[in-house]
C-alpha positions as CSV (number, residue, x, y, z in Angstrom):
1,M,4.5,-4.6,-14.5
2,H,3.2,-8.4,-14.5
3,L,0.0,-6.6,-13.0
4,G,-0.4,-4.2,-16.3
5,I,1.7,-1.0,-15.1
6,D,3.1,0.7,-17.9
7,P,6.4,2.1,-17.3
8,A,5.8,4.3,-19.9
9,K,2.8,6.2,-18.2
10,S,3.7,5.2,-14.2
11,K,7.5,5.3,-13.0
12,V,8.2,1.4,-11.7
13,F,11.3,2.0,-9.4
14,V,13.3,0.5,-6.3
15,Q,12.5,3.2,-3.3
16,S,16.4,2.5,-1.8
17,H,17.3,4.0,-5.5
18,V,16.0,7.3,-3.8
19,S,17.8,8.2,-1.3
20,A,15.4,11.6,-0.4
21,H,12.8,8.8,1.5
22,S,15.3,8.2,4.2
23,E,16.0,11.9,4.5
24,L,12.3,13.2,4.2
25,A,11.6,10.4,6.4
26,W,13.8,11.7,9.1
27,L,13.2,15.2,9.0
28,L,9.1,14.1,9.4
29,N,10.0,12.0,12.2
30,C,11.7,14.9,13.8
31,V,8.4,17.0,13.8
32,T,5.7,14.0,14.4
33,P,4.8,13.8,18.1
34,M,4.9,10.3,19.4
35,N,1.5,10.1,20.9
36,W,0.8,10.0,17.1
37,L,2.7,7.0,16.4
38,E,1.7,5.3,19.6
39,R,-1.8,5.4,18.8
40,M,-1.2,3.1,14.9
41,I,-3.3,0.0,15.3
42,Q,-1.1,-2.0,13.2
43,F,2.3,-1.1,15.3
44,K,0.2,-2.3,18.4
45,D,-0.9,-5.3,17.0
46,K,2.6,-6.3,15.3
47,A,4.3,-5.0,19.0
48,K,2.1,-7.9,20.8
49,K,3.0,-10.4,18.8
50,Q,7.0,-9.1,18.5
51,G,7.4,-8.5,22.1
52,E,10.2,-6.7,23.3
53,S,11.8,-7.7,20.2
54,V,9.8,-5.1,18.4
55,G,12.0,-2.4,16.5
56,V,11.9,1.0,16.2
57,G,11.6,0.9,12.3
58,L,8.1,-0.9,13.0
59,F,7.1,2.3,15.3
60,T,7.9,4.6,12.9
61,Y,7.2,2.9,9.6
62,P,3.9,5.0,9.1
63,V,6.3,8.3,8.9
64,L,8.7,6.5,6.2
65,M,5.2,6.1,4.4
66,A,3.9,9.5,4.7
67,A,7.6,10.4,2.9
68,D,6.9,8.2,0.1
69,I,3.5,10.0,-0.4
70,L,4.4,13.2,0.0
71,L,7.3,12.8,-2.3
72,Y,5.9,12.9,-5.3
73,Q,3.0,15.4,-4.5
74,A,0.1,12.7,-4.8
75,D,-3.2,14.1,-4.2
76,R,-4.8,10.4,-4.2
77,V,-3.1,7.4,-3.0
78,P,-4.6,3.7,-3.7
79,V,-4.5,1.8,-0.2
80,G,-6.3,-0.9,1.1
81,E,-8.8,-0.2,4.1
82,D,-6.4,-1.3,6.9
83,Q,-4.0,1.4,5.4
84,R,-6.4,4.7,6.1
85,Q,-5.0,5.4,9.5
86,H,-1.5,5.6,7.9
87,L,-3.0,7.7,5.5
88,E,-4.6,10.1,8.0
89,L,-1.4,10.4,9.8
90,A,0.0,11.4,5.9
91,R,-2.7,14.4,5.9
92,D,-1.8,15.5,9.6
93,L,1.5,15.7,9.1
94,V,0.9,18.0,6.2
95,R,-1.4,20.3,8.2
96,R,1.5,20.1,11.4
97,F,4.2,21.0,8.7
98,T,2.8,23.8,7.2
99,D,1.3,25.2,10.2
100,L,5.2,25.0,11.5
101,F,7.2,26.2,8.7
102,C,5.3,27.2,5.9
103,K,3.4,30.6,6.9
104,G,4.8,34.0,7.4
105,N,7.4,36.7,6.1
106,P,10.5,34.4,7.3
107,Y,9.4,31.4,5.2
108,K,8.7,33.7,1.9
109,K,12.1,35.4,2.6
110,R,13.8,31.9,2.5
111,C,11.7,30.8,-0.5
112,K,12.6,33.7,-2.5
113,A,16.0,33.5,-1.7
114,A,16.4,29.7,-2.7
115,G,14.6,30.7,-5.9
116,I,10.9,28.6,-5.1
117,P,7.2,29.5,-4.7
118,S,6.5,30.1,-1.0
119,R,3.2,27.6,-1.5
120,P,3.2,25.3,1.2
121,V,5.3,22.2,0.3
122,F,3.5,19.0,0.5
123,V,-0.2,18.4,-1.0
124,E,-2.8,17.0,1.3
125,P,-3.7,13.5,0.1
126,N,-6.7,11.8,0.4
127,A,-7.5,8.1,0.1
128,L,-8.7,6.1,-3.3
129,I,-10.3,2.9,-1.8
130,V,-12.1,0.4,-3.7
131,K,-15.7,-0.3,-2.8
132,E,-15.1,-4.2,-3.0
133,G,-12.0,-6.5,-1.9
134,A,-10.9,-3.4,0.0
135,R,-9.5,-5.6,3.2
136,V,-9.0,-9.3,1.9
137,M,-9.1,-11.4,5.1
138,S,-6.9,-14.7,6.1
139,L,-8.0,-17.8,4.6
140,S,-7.4,-19.3,8.2
141,D,-9.5,-16.6,10.2
142,G,-12.1,-14.8,8.5
143,S,-11.4,-12.3,11.2
144,S,-7.8,-11.0,10.9
145,K,-6.4,-9.4,7.4
146,M,-4.3,-11.7,5.0
147,S,-1.0,-10.5,5.0
148,K,2.2,-11.9,3.3
149,S,4.0,-11.6,7.0
150,D,2.0,-14.2,8.4
151,P,4.4,-17.1,9.2
152,N,1.4,-19.5,8.1
153,D,1.6,-19.7,4.2
154,A,-2.0,-21.1,4.0
155,S,-3.3,-18.0,5.2
156,R,-2.7,-16.6,2.2
157,I,-3.1,-16.7,-1.8
158,N,0.4,-15.4,-3.1
159,V,0.4,-14.1,-6.7
160,L,2.9,-16.5,-8.2
161,D,1.5,-19.4,-6.1
162,P,0.8,-22.2,-8.7
163,P,-2.6,-23.8,-9.7
164,K,-1.8,-26.9,-7.2
165,V,-1.3,-24.8,-4.2
166,I,-3.9,-22.3,-4.7
167,R,-6.5,-25.3,-4.9
168,D,-4.8,-26.8,-1.6
169,K,-5.0,-23.5,0.1
170,V,-8.7,-23.0,-1.1
171,K,-9.7,-26.9,-0.1
172,R,-7.9,-26.4,3.6
173,C,-9.2,-22.8,3.9
174,K,-11.1,-22.2,7.2
175,T,-15.4,-22.4,6.7
176,D,-18.2,-22.4,9.2
177,S,-21.1,-25.3,9.5
178,F,-24.0,-23.0,8.6
179,K,-26.3,-24.3,5.3
180,G,-25.6,-22.5,1.8
181,I,-23.2,-19.2,1.5
182,E,-24.3,-15.7,2.3
183,W,-22.5,-12.6,2.1
184,D,-23.3,-9.9,5.1
185,N,-23.9,-12.3,8.3
186,P,-21.6,-10.9,11.0
187,D,-21.8,-14.3,11.9
188,R,-20.1,-15.8,8.9
189,P,-17.2,-13.8,8.5
190,E,-15.3,-16.6,6.6
191,A,-18.4,-16.7,4.4
192,K,-18.2,-13.0,3.5
193,N,-14.2,-13.3,3.1
194,L,-14.4,-16.1,0.3
195,L,-17.2,-14.0,-1.3
196,N,-15.4,-11.0,-1.7
197,I,-12.8,-13.4,-2.9
198,Y,-15.0,-14.3,-5.5
199,L,-15.9,-11.4,-6.7
200,A,-12.8,-9.3,-6.6
201,V,-11.3,-11.8,-9.3
202,Q,-14.6,-11.4,-11.6
203,P,-15.1,-7.7,-11.6
204,E,-17.4,-7.4,-13.7
205,R,-19.9,-9.1,-11.6
206,T,-22.1,-8.4,-8.9
207,K,-22.9,-9.4,-5.7
208,D,-26.6,-10.0,-6.7
209,D,-25.0,-12.6,-9.7
210,I,-22.5,-14.4,-7.3
211,L,-25.1,-15.5,-5.1
212,E,-27.5,-16.3,-7.8
213,E,-25.1,-18.9,-8.8
214,V,-23.3,-19.8,-5.5
215,G,-25.6,-19.0,-2.7
216,G,-27.2,-22.8,-2.0
217,M,-23.8,-24.4,-2.9
218,T,-22.1,-26.3,0.1
219,W,-18.9,-25.6,1.2
220,G,-17.4,-28.8,-0.8
221,E,-19.3,-27.6,-3.9
222,F,-18.1,-24.1,-3.8
223,K,-14.5,-24.2,-3.2
224,P,-13.5,-25.5,-6.1
225,V,-15.4,-23.4,-8.1
226,L,-13.5,-20.5,-6.2
227,A,-10.3,-22.0,-6.7
228,E,-10.7,-22.0,-10.2
229,A,-11.8,-18.3,-10.2
230,I,-8.2,-17.6,-8.5
231,V,-6.6,-19.6,-10.9
232,K,-8.0,-18.0,-14.2
233,H,-7.6,-14.4,-13.4
234,L,-3.5,-15.3,-11.7
235,E,-2.6,-17.0,-15.0
236,P,-2.1,-13.9,-17.3
237,I,-0.6,-12.2,-14.5
238,Q,2.0,-15.3,-13.7
239,K,2.3,-15.3,-17.3
240,R,3.4,-11.8,-17.6
241,Y,5.9,-12.0,-14.4
242,K,7.4,-14.9,-16.0
243,E,8.5,-12.6,-19.5
244,V,9.5,-9.7,-17.3
245,R,12.0,-11.8,-15.0
246,E,13.5,-13.3,-17.9
247,D,14.5,-10.6,-19.6
248,D,17.1,-8.8,-17.3
249,D,18.6,-5.9,-19.3
250,Y,14.7,-4.6,-20.1
251,L,13.8,-4.9,-16.2
252,D,17.1,-3.1,-15.5
253,N,16.2,-0.1,-17.9
254,V,13.0,0.5,-16.4
255,L,13.8,0.6,-12.9
256,R,17.0,2.5,-13.9
257,E,14.5,5.3,-15.9
258,G,12.1,4.9,-13.0
259,A,14.7,6.1,-10.6
260,T,15.9,8.9,-12.4
261,A,12.7,10.3,-13.1
262,A,11.3,9.7,-9.2
263,N,14.4,11.6,-8.2
264,E,13.9,14.5,-10.3
265,V,10.8,15.0,-8.8
266,A,11.7,13.6,-4.9
267,S,14.7,15.9,-4.9
268,R,12.8,19.0,-5.7
269,T,10.1,18.2,-3.2
270,L,13.1,17.7,-0.9
271,Y,14.7,21.0,-1.7
272,A,11.6,22.6,-0.6
273,T,11.4,20.6,2.5
274,R,15.2,21.8,3.7
275,V,14.7,25.4,2.9
276,A,11.0,25.6,5.1
277,M,13.0,24.1,7.9
278,G,15.7,26.2,7.7
279,F,18.6,24.4,6.6
280,A,21.4,25.5,4.4
281,T,21.6,24.6,1.1
282,T,24.4,23.8,-1.8
283,P,24.3,26.2,-4.7
284,E,24.2,22.5,-6.5
285,E,20.5,21.9,-5.2
286,K,19.6,25.5,-6.2
287,Q,20.2,24.9,-9.9
288,Q,18.1,22.0,-10.2
């Protein structure tokens, strides 16, 4: 909400308050081939770091993400570039589920008995990815994604970082020894990343405009300019966050109303899923 989401238009809720997420994830797990999940790049990368301690939850996380999306019949989903593969998995699961359970007379009969339309249960989602700033890279390595799970806090800018912390992180972030600052040199990933961040916190500007301003600067000149732009961009967000967090009654009410609204949609999708798969349903479910 501190980022500008209006709860009256877009419901905000805690995912664990809607039990349909975990149930649908389990049902989808039962029809997801293991080799589909073994191809997931994020699992491979994190499994290398965690070794034998890597959990099953990380392996099956893309299925949970698919359930999160499919429960609400979303046709467009805003994701980062690094989540494109997971969204493609969700699309593959829609097709597989439809082929397995949503065709033929038996399916039509089950739907008629359950009082629901005999159309496919899920909508096939499409990725909604912004052209600029879709993937922000680490401050300590311009070739690696900026991640909140990175143990090195200096590798990222957190939304709630105080101005001094932001300035210190930008001051110490990795750069290179080239002269000037340029955008699309493959040998300069840090330059591209810092320019992308500078553009992302000033969405009204263009690449050409920014290069005209900072292209001839040294890193020592550019870093303070970048830091101040980030601080300015985050200031109203941090102010609104503080206001929301100080009003517990308002926050609790928003989350309660959001969970109620989400449950209404999610329960209908989950019911249709169970009907399609041939599970016995209760009279109470049919009445919903």
